[in-house]
C-alpha positions as CSV (number, residue, x, y, z in Angstrom):
1,M,20.5,44.7,-52.8
2,Y,20.5,41.1,-54.0
3,Q,23.6,40.3,-51.9
4,G,22.0,41.6,-48.7
5,T,18.8,39.6,-49.4
6,Y,20.8,36.5,-50.2
7,T,22.8,36.8,-47.0
8,H,19.7,37.3,-44.9
9,E,17.9,34.3,-46.6
10,N,21.0,32.2,-46.1
11,Q,21.1,33.1,-42.4
12,Q,17.4,32.2,-42.1
13,I,18.1,28.8,-43.8
14,L,21.0,28.1,-41.5
15,A,18.9,29.0,-38.5
16,L,16.0,26.8,-39.7
17,Q,18.5,23.9,-40.3
18,G,19.8,24.4,-36.8
19,H,16.2,24.2,-35.4
20,C,15.6,21.1,-37.5
21,K,18.6,19.4,-36.0
22,V,17.4,20.2,-32.5
23,L,14.0,18.9,-33.3
24,E,15.4,15.7,-34.7
25,Q,17.4,15.1,-31.5
26,Q,14.3,15.7,-29.4
27,I,12.3,13.3,-31.6
28,L,15.1,10.7,-31.1
29,K,15.1,11.2,-27.4
30,L,11.3,11.0,-27.1
31,T,11.2,7.9,-29.3
32,T,13.7,6.2,-27.1
33,E,11.8,7.2,-24.0
34,C,8.5,6.0,-25.5
35,E,10.1,2.6,-26.4
36,T,11.5,2.3,-22.8
37,V,8.1,3.1,-21.3
38,K,6.4,0.6,-23.6
39,S,8.9,-2.1,-22.6
40,M,8.5,-1.4,-18.9
41,F,4.7,-1.5,-19.3
42,Q,4.9,-4.8,-21.1
43,Q,6.9,-6.2,-18.3
44,L,4.5,-4.9,-15.7
45,A,1.4,-6.1,-17.7
46,S,3.0,-9.5,-18.0
47,A,3.7,-9.7,-14.3
48,V,0.1,-8.9,-13.3
49,H,-1.3,-11.0,-16.2
50,L,-2.9,-8.0,-17.9
51,P,-4.4,-9.1,-21.2
52,Q,-3.5,-5.9,-23.1
53,T,0.2,-5.2,-23.3
54,D,0.0,-2.1,-25.6
55,P,-0.3,1.0,-23.3
56,L,-1.8,3.0,-26.2
57,K,-4.7,0.6,-26.5
58,L,-5.4,0.4,-22.8
59,E,-8.7,1.7,-21.5
60,D,-9.3,2.9,-18.0
61,N,-12.0,0.3,-17.3
62,S,-9.7,-2.6,-18.3
63,L,-7.6,-1.9,-15.2
64,A,-10.5,-2.1,-12.8
65,P,-10.1,-5.8,-12.0
66,F,-6.5,-5.3,-11.2
67,L,-6.9,-2.2,-8.9
68,T,-9.5,-3.5,-6.6
69,T,-8.3,-5.2,-3.4
70,T,-11.7,-6.4,-2.1
71,D,-13.2,-9.0,-4.2
72,T,-16.6,-10.4,-3.0
73,K,-16.0,-13.7,-4.8
74,I,-12.5,-14.4,-3.6
75,S,-11.5,-13.8,0.0
76,R,-8.0,-13.4,1.2
77,P,-6.3,-16.5,2.6
78,D,-6.2,-16.9,6.4
79,R,-5.1,-19.4,9.0
80,K,-8.1,-21.5,8.4
81,T,-7.7,-21.8,4.7
82,H,-3.9,-22.2,4.9
83,P,-3.0,-23.8,8.2
84,H,0.6,-24.6,7.2
85,I,1.7,-21.0,6.9
86,R,3.8,-20.2,10.0
87,F,4.2,-16.4,9.8
88,W,0.8,-14.8,9.5
89,N,2.0,-12.0,11.7
90,Q,5.4,-10.2,11.8
91,D,5.6,-11.0,15.5
92,D,5.3,-14.7,14.7
93,F,8.4,-14.4,12.4
94,F,10.5,-12.4,14.8
95,E,9.6,-14.8,17.6
96,W,10.6,-17.7,15.5
97,L,13.8,-15.9,14.4
98,D,14.8,-15.4,18.1
99,K,14.2,-19.1,18.9
100,A,15.4,-20.7,15.7
101,P,18.5,-22.7,15.9
102,E,21.1,-21.6,13.3
103,A,20.5,-24.8,11.3
104,D,16.9,-23.7,10.7
105,L,18.1,-20.6,8.9
106,T,20.2,-22.4,6.4
107,G,18.8,-21.7,2.9
108,W,16.2,-19.3,4.2
109,G,18.4,-16.2,4.1
110,K,16.9,-12.8,4.8
111,V,13.4,-13.7,3.5
112,A,12.6,-16.7,5.6
113,Y,9.2,-15.2,6.2
114,L,8.1,-15.8,2.6
115,E,6.3,-19.1,2.3
116,D,4.4,-21.1,-0.3
117,E,1.0,-22.5,0.4
118,G,2.5,-25.4,2.3
119,G,4.6,-23.2,4.5
120,N,7.8,-24.2,2.6
121,T,10.8,-22.1,1.7
122,L,10.5,-20.4,-1.6
123,P,13.0,-21.2,-4.4
124,E,15.6,-18.5,-4.9
125,S,14.3,-17.9,-8.5
126,T,10.8,-17.2,-7.2
127,V,12.2,-14.6,-4.7
128,K,14.3,-13.1,-7.4
129,G,11.3,-12.8,-9.7
130,A,9.2,-11.3,-6.9
131,R,11.9,-8.6,-6.3
132,K,11.7,-7.6,-10.0
133,V,8.0,-7.1,-9.7
134,V,8.5,-5.2,-6.5
135,H,10.8,-2.9,-8.4
136,S,8.3,-2.6,-11.2
137,G,5.8,-1.6,-8.5
138,Y,8.1,1.1,-7.3
139,C,8.4,2.4,-10.9
140,E,4.6,2.5,-11.2
141,L,4.3,4.5,-8.0
142,T,6.9,6.9,-9.4
143,N,5.1,7.2,-12.7
144,R,1.9,8.0,-10.9
145,G,3.5,10.5,-8.6
146,L,2.9,8.4,-5.5
147,A,6.4,7.3,-4.6
148,P,7.3,8.6,-1.1
149,K,10.7,9.7,0.1
150,S,10.6,6.8,2.6
151,W,8.5,3.7,2.5
152,G,6.8,4.5,5.8
153,K,5.3,7.6,4.2
154,L,3.5,5.8,1.4
155,C,-0.1,7.0,1.0
156,M,-3.0,4.5,1.2
157,T,-3.7,4.8,-2.6
158,G,-0.1,4.0,-3.3
159,R,0.0,1.1,-0.9
160,Q,-3.2,-0.3,-2.4
161,L,-1.9,-0.1,-5.9
162,F,1.5,-1.5,-4.9
163,H,0.0,-4.5,-3.1
164,T,-2.4,-5.2,-5.9
165,I,0.4,-5.2,-8.5
166,V,2.7,-7.4,-6.5
167,E,0.1,-9.7,-5.0
168,N,-1.5,-10.4,-8.3
169,A,1.9,-11.5,-9.7
170,Y,3.0,-13.4,-6.6
171,P,0.0,-14.4,-4.5
172,F,2.2,-15.8,-1.7
173,F,2.5,-12.3,-0.4
174,K,-1.2,-12.6,0.6
175,F,-0.2,-15.2,3.3
176,A,0.2,-12.4,5.8
177,N,-2.2,-10.4,8.0
178,D,-2.4,-6.8,6.9
179,G,0.1,-7.4,4.1
180,W,3.1,-7.3,6.5
181,K,5.4,-9.5,4.4
182,L,5.2,-7.3,1.3
183,D,5.5,-4.2,3.4
184,H,8.5,-5.6,5.2
185,L,10.3,-6.6,1.9
186,A,9.4,-3.2,0.4
187,G,10.5,-1.3,3.5
188,T,13.9,-3.0,3.5
189,S,14.6,-2.7,-0.3
190,Y,13.0,0.6,-1.1
191,P,15.8,2.8,0.4
192,A,18.4,1.2,-1.9
193,W,16.1,1.5,-4.9
194,H,15.0,5.1,-4.3
């Protein structure tokens, strides 16, 4: 009688130890995932200048200023406020591209349409940083279940969120009617990322 009970209890202990090992592995996996998400959130928060970088202490109302695209105090730049910007419309850029001598393209690369306030070429480091924030924006869309299969199918909510994140980090994307510069960059890089 004792031997049967002992064997049964021993089997239960072994089974519980096996469950404990599985739970420990799941805890390790979740802890790693949590740290990765925290790190990604801190990068995104830094890019959009969010004062709170701890996602566990973030309140819904603290995001409100970052998610609104229409601000009554600050209007979007336009041709009048920034007369040196050459490519307010995508057609302006493509027309320039067709007429530009090859010498004008030196140093501009594939993103010649991205300009600073004075209409000057952006440094490569700025473009590289902007691409990182664009990729963070893709991640945010994915995390919120808004990432489309192709960029052209992005819903309005996703587009608004994406533009807010990237334009807050890199305001030069605002030097475009209807946000075409950011849409163009996203449309060309999204397939490779997705």
